[in-house]
Structures are given as structure tokens and as C-alpha cells.
C-alpha positions, 0 to 999 in steps of 0.5 A, a space after each residue: 913682366 916676363 909672366 905677362 908674355 906667357 899668354 903669347 904662345 896661346 894667342 899665336 896658336 889661336 890666331 893660326 887656327 882662326 886665320 880665315 876669320 882674322 885676315 878680313 878683319 885685320 885692317 880694322 884690328 890694326 887701326 884699333 891697335 894704332 889708335 890705342 897706342 896713340 892714346 897711350 902715348 898722349 895720355 901717359 907719356 906726355 905728362 905736360 898734357 895732364 897738368 891743370 884743371 882740364 887734364 883730358 883736353 890735350 888728349 882729346 885735341 890730339 885725337 881730334 887733330 888725328 881724326 881730321 888728318 885722317 879724314 883729309 887723307 882719305 877724302 883728298 886721296 893721295 
């Protein structure tokens, strides 16, 4: 586990050097990271969603519900 964090200083240095290119893409990168974390939580940390014949139906339903929620938030504007 500790060895997997050894690449973080190199990634931080690369980010500092390329910040002019990263800042405009930051909202998209953060949205992708958030989506990946939601997927991991639903797929791996909620084992009851994986029981049965259609094990991915729960994950896809949560992703679909999240998509509808975000679309309504953007379209209705708050």
C-alpha cells in the first residue's frame, strides 16, 4: 500500500509543470473522478447490489438515476 503512493510526488511535479494545460480541463477531470468514485462505491462497496442473476442492473440503475438528477439540476438551474 505504501509503495503505491511512491508515484504521487512525480505526479505532483508533473502537475505543477503543466498547470497551464490542466486548469482549463480541471472541471472535466474532477467530474470524471467523481463518477469513477460513485461507480466504485456502488459496484464494490454495496455487495447486496451484486446478488442475483443480473448483477450489474443495480449499478446501472444508480448511474442512470444520478444522470437524471444531474440533468434536472442543470436544466432547471438552481
